[in-house]
Structures are given as structure tokens and as C-alpha cells.
N, C-alpha and C positions, 0 to 999 in steps of 0.2 A: 680619253674623255668618252663618257656614255653619251650616245645621242637617243633623244627621245621625242617622240611625236604625239601631240595630246589634241583630241579632237571631241566633240559632243558637247554635252553639259559639264560644267565645272565637276559635280560629283561623279558623273561617269568617268571622266578622265582620271580623276583621283582613284577611283575603285580599280579600273585597268591597271594603273601602274602599281598601286600597292599591291594587288594580286599577284603581279609578273614579279615582283621582287620577292613576295613569298614563295611562289614557286621555285624560284632560284635559291630558296634556302635562306634567305635573309629576312629578320625581323627588324624593323624600326622602332625599336623601343629603348635606344640609348644614343648617346652622341659622343663620338670619339674624342671631343675637344673640351668638354666639361661635364660636370655631375650635375644630374637632375634633382636638385635639393627641394626641400619643403618651400624655401624663400621663392624659388624659380617657379614652381607649381602656383604658387598664391599670386605671384605677379603675372604669370599667363592668364589666370582666372580673371584678373582685373583687365587684362587686355581684350579679353573675348568681348566683352560688352562693347569696346570700341570698334572691334571688327563687325559686330553685328549692325552698328549704325553706319560705319564708313566703307566697309569692304567685305559684305556677306558671301559674296560669291567665293570668297577663297576659303571661308569656313566650311562651305559645302565640299570644295576639294579635299581639305583636311579630313573631313568626316568621310569621304569616298576612300581616300588613302587607308586611313584607320581601319575601316571595315573589309577592305580588299586584302590588308596585310594581317589583321587578326590582332591589333594592338588597341588599347585604349585611345579614344580621341584626345583625352586629357594629356596623356602623355606626348602625343605630336604637339599639341598645343603648347605645351611647357618648352618643348625642343624648339620649335620654331619661333614663337612669339618672345623668347628670351635671347637669341642670339642678337649679337652686336650691342646687349644692354648691360651685360655683366662683364664681359672679358674682352681682351684686345689682342686679336689673332691674327685675322687677315690683313695683308697690305695691298696697295694698289696705286696707280697713277693714271689720271684722265688729262685729256685736253681736246680741244676743238678749235677749228679755225675756218674763215670762210672768205672766199675772195669772189670776184665776178665768175670765175670759172670753176670753183672747188667749194665743197661744203663737206667737211671731214671730221669725223669724231674716231678718237684712238684711246684704247685702254689696256693696260697690262694688269692682270691678276696675279698677285705674289702670295703664296699661302704654302702648306706642308707638303714636303715631298711625298711622304708615306700616305698621304690619301688622294695623290693624284688621279689614281686609276677610278675613282669613284667621281670626279667631276662631271658635270653636265652640260651638254648643248641642248637646247630645247625648242622645238618648233610649237607653238600654241596657236590653235586656231578653234577657240570655244564660243559656243553660243552667247550673244549677248556682249562680247568684248571684242576689242581690236585684236588681229592675230600679230604675233611677234615671233623673232628669232632672237633668243636671249641665252645666257651663260650663267652658271651658278656652281659654287662649291658645296651647295645643300641641296635642297629640293624645293618645291613650290615658291621660294623667294628667288629673285633674280638678282644679279650683280651687274649686269649690262645687257642691253638688247636694242633693238630697232624694231619699230611696229610698221605695219601697213600703210600707215600715213606719211611715213619718213620722219619720225621723232625718234631719235636716239637718246638714251638715259644710261650714266653709269655712275656707281657709288664709289667712293672712297670712305674707309671708315676712320673715325677719330675716336680717341679715349674718351669713354663715357664718365665725364665727371657726374651728370645728372641722368636721370631716367624718371620716365613715369608711363603709365599704361597708354598704349597708342600702337602705331604700326612702327616696326623698326625699318632699318636700312633696306634691307633685301625686299620687304613687302612694299615699301615706298616705290622702289623701281618697279616692282610687278604692278602695282596699282597705275601708275603714272602710263606705262606700256598698255594697259588694258584699256584706260578711259581716256586719255588725251592724245591730240593730234598735233599739237604745236607747242614750242616752249611756252607761249604765254600762257596755255591752258595748264601746263603742268605747273608752272609758278603759282597760279591762281588756286589749283586743286591743293598744293602743299601748304598754303596759307589756311587752308580749311581743314585740315587733317591734324588730328593728335599725333605728335612725333614720340616716339619712345626712346630713340638712341641718338647718338651723336654721329654726323656724317656731311660730308660734301656730295652733292649731285651735280654731275654735269649734264647739261641738257644741249642738242642741237636739232634744228628741225629742217626741213627741205627748203624753207625760204632762206635759210642761211641766220636766223636768230640763235645765237649761242649764249650761254651764261653757265656760271657756277653757282649753286645755292649752298651755303653754309648753313647748318641748321642743327638744333638739337631741342630738347624738350621745352626751352624757354625763349628762344631766339631764332630768327631767321633772317639771313642776309642774302641779297641777291648781288653776285658780282658779275658786271658786264666787262666787255673790252676796254681796257684804258684808251684815252683819247690818243687817237693816231695809230691804234693796234686793230687786229681783226682776229685775236685769239684769246682763249682763257685756257688755264691750266690749274692743276689741283694734285695734291697727293694727300698722305694722311695726318694733315693738321690743318687748323684754320689760320687765315692769312688777313682777313679783313680786321679792322681795328676793333670792332665791336665783338668779335669772336675771340680775338687773341687771348683773353682771359681764361679761355676753356683748354688752352694748351696744358700738356703735361710734359715737361723737359726731362722728367725722371725715368721714362719707359723707353725700351727699346723699340723704335717705331720703323726700323729696317731702312734708315736713311732716307726717312720722309722727305726733309729739307733739301737734301743733295738731289733726290730724283724731281722734286719740284722745280730748282733752279735749273737742272739739266734740260727739262721741257722748256721752260721760260727763256732760257738763254738760247736754245736752239731756235725757238720761234722769233725772238727779237732780232737774232743776227743773220737770219736767210728768209728775208721777206719776198724775196723772189723766187722762193723753192717750195712755195705751199702747193705740194701734190700728194697722192696716196703714197708712192714710193718714199717720199721724204718724211711722212708720219710713219711710216713703217720702220724708217732707219731709226728715228728717235726712239720708238719702242724697242728696238734691237740693241740699243746702247752704243749707237755710233756717234753720238754727240756728247757723252759723259754717262756717269753711272745711271744705270736705268733697271737692267735686269742681271747684272753680272753677280749673283750670289753664289756662294758656296754650298753646294748641294749636300756635302758632308755635314752641314749643320741643319739639315732637314728644312731649308728654305730655298725657294727658286719662284720663277715667273711660271706658273702653270698653265697659263694661255695668253695670248695678245690678240687683239681684236681692233680692226679698223672698219667703220661704216662710211661708205663713200655715198653721201646722200644726193648727190648729182646724178650719177650713173646707177643708183639703185643696186649696189654692190655691198656683199659682205666679205671681208678678208679676215681670216682666222688661223692662228698658230696654236696647234693644240700641244703646249710646251712651251719652251723658252725661245723667243725669237732670235736670239743671238746663235742658237744651234740649228733651229728649224726654219723652213721657208713659209711664208704665208700662202695659203691656198684659197680660192675663192670658193664660197659655200653658195650654190646655185639652187638649193633644194627649195627655198622660199621665194617665190616671186613677188617683187615689190611693186605694185602697180599704180602708185600715186602718181 
């Protein structure tokens, strides 16, 4: 996993990183998982207008990366704005729980083995934005993270039946981490943003408020813990009644429903065990199928993370948690 620190303005941070990538002999002018077609360029151009209104800071960062790396900004926008909107690649599982003594968020990111050396952990501390510690299989966008106010956010991608110009999954996570300090604020902001792709967003804050938001360009559904429960869980499918019609049973979703049931069953059946080690055990596959992929098929859990919002700790495995131990990341002090 590549480790990145970003500071200064969005443009300055972008320029430094883009130039560093260039000095290491790499140009950011293509995507290894999909082709940049005329359709994608046209879609990205429409998205740009929405970013100018709702998240202009990230446009400055992308401009900085483009100028630092010597590539057209339109190419980077096409690459970044179309992710999650046209194809169905990365898989993941999220859950969160809270008790009087614990507030914990857990997530596995499952993706392609042959790209695992390029995945990134990022420490962002930019002017005019909340600082955060986040992880991504791309760049600029985030797939999970926790910010300086104790808000944790993580996505799971869902097959894109519909799309429209707006912010995609990874940009939504990035936007929430930079602009929101609580679950309630994140949900309110989501209702005001144009959404481009289909996803679930798991939210947990330092007060213990947790939720899963199932959303796509036409519908938003907020899922709270069921009566008598203090947890939420999700994988790469919609589970609410209103969103169920947007499922696609014909795709290979890497056992999404099985991973979802593993998490739910573990949380339902072990209510006296809610701790950080318990969360790590769920993610490690000790309660059923979660990360037990066949790497020979180019699929694996490429990182696993637990955010302990009570103790202000970040625990991460850079690889599959069934084979590697969780290590505490102490580089960013959470002062909330």
C-alpha cells in the first residue's frame, strides 16, 4: 500500500503528488480497469458542472494533479468522474456497532490482486477542509476514512442500473469526510448532492449515531439499527424494500449476500462481544465467509480497517486480514 500525505491547498497538494508520480516515470493518462471512451468523456464533462457547484475544491486538486503530471485535466476528470458509474469492479463489506463502551466501524475492501501495490492510504490536511485518514484503490476519491471530528464513512459499490451527472461513490465519501463532522450532517448533505452512481454509505460518528445510506441517482434510503439492535451492516447490494428493485441477480458480486449475512449473523449472535478484536475477527473471516478468496482468480481482500471512535484509534491490515495482523496507525492524532 502506497502512503501519501497531503497538505496546503487542494491545488498545491494535487500538483505535488502529480509531479511526484511523473518523476517516478508514471503518467496518469489511462485507467487499468476500463477504457476512456467518448461516452465517458462526455459524461465527465456534464459531471464537471455539478462539481463546480457542490465540490469545487476537488476540481482544483485534479487540476493540480494534471499540471504536475503533464496530462490533460479532461483525461483525469474522465477517469475519476466515471468510476463506479459504468462498470462493476470492486467489492467490499461494511458494518458499525455502538454500545455504552464501544463505537466501532469496520470495512473490508475487496479488489484485483494485480493492482494491490498501487492502493493508497492517505493523510489529508488541506486548507478549508476537515483532516482525515482514508484509503482508496484509486486517487483523489476515498473508499473509507475517518476525519478529525470522529466521523467514519465507508462505501460499498452496487451495480449501476442508472447514472446521471453528479458525484460518484468515492467522491461522495471524500466530500463527506472533508465537510461533515457527524452522521446527521452527512445524511443531510447527501440529500442535497447530485449522486452519479449506486452505492451504500456506512456512517458512524463519535456520539454513536450509525446508519447505512442506500442511494443511487433517483432514490436515497437511510437504514438505522433495527429495534433491539445496535448495529448496521451492508455489502454490495441494496437490502431495503424501496431499493431492492435496483439489484442485479445476474452479475458476479463476489458473494455479496453471503458476506452481508456473515456480518449480520455474527453481530446478532454475539451481542455481548462487541469490541475491536471482535470486529477484526468478523473481517478476518472467523465467523463465516468474508475474505476467503482464491487469489489465483485475481480477487482478494486488499485491505481491512477498523475505526475505534471511542479510543480514537485506527487499525488497518494492508492485505488480507485472514493472513496478516491488524496494526495501529498512529500517524494522525484524532483530537476530538
